[in-house]
N, C-alpha and C positions, 0 to 999 in steps of 0.2 A: 584395157579390161573392163568390163560395167563391175562395179559392188553390188547384189542383191543380197536385202536383209529380209529372211522371209517375213513371214505375217507370227508364225511364233515367235521368233527373236524377239518381236517388235514386242510382240504381247508380252512375254518375261521381263521386259526390259522396262515397263508400262506399269507391271505388278510392281517390279520392286521400287520402281521410285515412288509411286502410288505408299507401299510399305514402309520409306526410308522418311516421306513426308507426311505420313500418319504418325508411328513412332515421333516425328520431329518436334511437334503438335504435341503431346502426349506430356513430353519431357516438358515443353513452352509453357503447358498447362498445370503441371504437378508444381515446377517452379515459382508460378506463379501463386501457388494455391498456398506455399511454403509460405511463400512472403505474405501472405496476406493474414496465414493464421494469428499471427500476437499480436495484429492491430484491431482485428474481429474480436477476435478475445480480451483483448482490452475495454473495445466498446463496449460486451457484453456487460462485465465487470461494472465498469464505469455506469449505465443503467440501470443493475443489478444494486448496484450500493447507495443511489439515486431512491432508487423504491423500498429500501428496508430505512432508509435518512426520513423517507417523506411518512412513512408509517408508525414510524417511533416518535418525529414531531405531532403525529394524530396523536399516541395515543397520550402523548405527555400531556396536550393540551383536553383534555378530557377527563385528565386528575384521576381517573379509576386504578393503573394503573400503577406499582411502584416495583413491579418487576416484567422486565423485558424481553424475549426471549426470542434468535431465533435459530432455527436447525438445520444445517449449510452439509452439502456431502465434503467429507476429509479431500476428496483429488478434486475438487475444482477449483477454476478458477484461478491453478499457480501461477505465483510470479514469477519472470524470468532472473533468476539469480537471487530472489528471496532466499538469507541465511539468518542465520543469530550473528551477535557479538556478543563478545568471547571476551569474559577479565579476569586478570592471576596471573600468575606466572604458567610455563609452559607445561608442565604436570597441571596442576589445576584446569587450564584453559584445554587439554586431550579427555578429564575426565568429565570434563562436565560438559562437550561433545559426547562423548560416548550418552552418557546420561540422557540428555537430548534424543537424540538415535534411536535409544531406546524407547523411550516415550513415546516417540511419533511411531513407531510399530504398534505400540497397542491400541492406538487412538483406536477407536470405532468408527467404521465406515460411515457416520453421522454424529455431528460435533454442535456439541449448542454454545450459540454464542450468547453471554450477557451484556446487555446495555448497559452501560453507568450512566449518558448523559448523551448530548447533542452539542459542538464545537461550531460556531459562526467567528467567519472574518468578513468583515465587510468590505468595499473599499476596492483597491488594485488586486489582491488576493483573490477579493471572493472567491473565500472557502465554508462550505455547509457539509459539517461530516456527523457519520455518528460515532459516540467512542467506546469502545467494549471495554471489559473491567482486566484484559490481559493482554499485552504485546507480543501472541505466538505470531508467527506462521501464515498459519487459517485465520487466527482473528484478524491481522493484516493486510488479509485479500477485500475485506470487509470496512474498511476504513480506520480510526487510528485506535489505535490498543493504550492503554495506560500501563504504564512502568510500575510493579509490583511492590520496587523497595521507593516508590514515592508516597507521598503522603494522597488523600482524595481532594477531589476540587473545592475549596472552598477554607482547606483544614492551615492551620502555620506546617510554613514549611514547603518542601517543595514537589509539587504537583508534573508527574512528566509522561505526555503527550506524545506517543512516534506513530507515523503515517510513510507510506510509500510515498517518494518522488514518479508519479507515474506518467505514462508519457504521452498519455493524453488531456490534454491543455480542462483545468477546474478540473482535473479527478484527484482524490483524493489532497497530498499536500501538494502537489504537483506546481502551484504557485503559490508556496511558502516564502521564497524567495522576493514576492511582489509585496511581502508584507514591510509596514514602515515605523520607523520609529514613532507611538504618539497614538497610535491605531488600537482600536477596542479587541479585545478578544470576550466574544461573551458564552459560558456555557450554563449549561440549563441539565440539571439531573436528571432522573426519574419520576422524583419525589417534587419535582417541579419546583426546584430551587435555583435562582440563576444568580451565576456571578461573573463578574466585570473587571477583567483586568486591561490595564494597559502596560502597550507596547514599551520597553524600554532600555534594550540589549540586542543587537542582532551577530553572531558570530559565526566564523568557519573553525571548527576547530579536525584534527584526524580523530578515525579510530579509535589509536588507544587513550585519550582524554577524556573517552563521553564520560566513563560510571563515572566520572568525577564531578561532573556536570550535568545526572540527573540523575542523583541518592536524593530522599527526599528530606536530610537532613544536613543537606549542605548551607539552608540557611533559615532566622526564625522568623522569617518576614512569609506570609502568604505570596506563595511565588507560582509562579503556573512557566514549563521550559516545553515547546512545543519542535520535535526534532526530525529531521528529514534526511535524508544521501542529495548531496551539492556535488559536483562534477569539477572539476579544476585541471589544471595544467601538471597540479603533481599528482593527481588519480582520482577519487571517493574520499569526497570527504563528508564531514554530518556538519548540515547547516543547525543554529540552534537559534531560535526569535524567543526570548528573554521576557515573561510581563509582571508586573506588581498587580494586588487584585484594589482595585475600588472600593472601601467600606460605607458599609449603609453609615 
């Protein structure tokens, strides 16, 4: 006996197939969009950071300003996994975390970033970034941050600058691991003073040892310590690039 499929049944099957195809395309596009969100955000951040750095460089070259600030959205360009390193015993760390969460919650929707300097490393590292006066989650989205318990550039003691190891090449401290012993690091402050440090030590340490390496009082020389994350078989570590100033 011959099986006949009515026109109505065929139409229903075609409609169902079309709906399933549309659903599959939507899911595919959604997956692709989610996959691209982070790279797109990283490229937008890179462009934003480079635009800020060029603006700062131009303002410093004009020699008219000793205060350079930018206003940014508190919630814009968040970095995946951004978090603070806390130091102390368990109770102290918990207290610091609570204080920081409270401070973050009280931030206004617009945050002012205060620039203190530009940092340049030529050669393979090829790093050129703005340095802000603090190393907060927000400031580190837009360049390097000066650790407040360290000295200022050019002063006696240890000057520490931290920045993210971004995924986009040549973004912030993404290429800090390409810096070499003997490379010069130039820092030009907003008032036009220039300091040159020569890299003489590079090391990787666990986060638990970070504080004792970045305080300002760990040396009586004019030292610079650059810090970013690095990834090893033992997990996330901290890469430290250390240099000493060339006095005039």
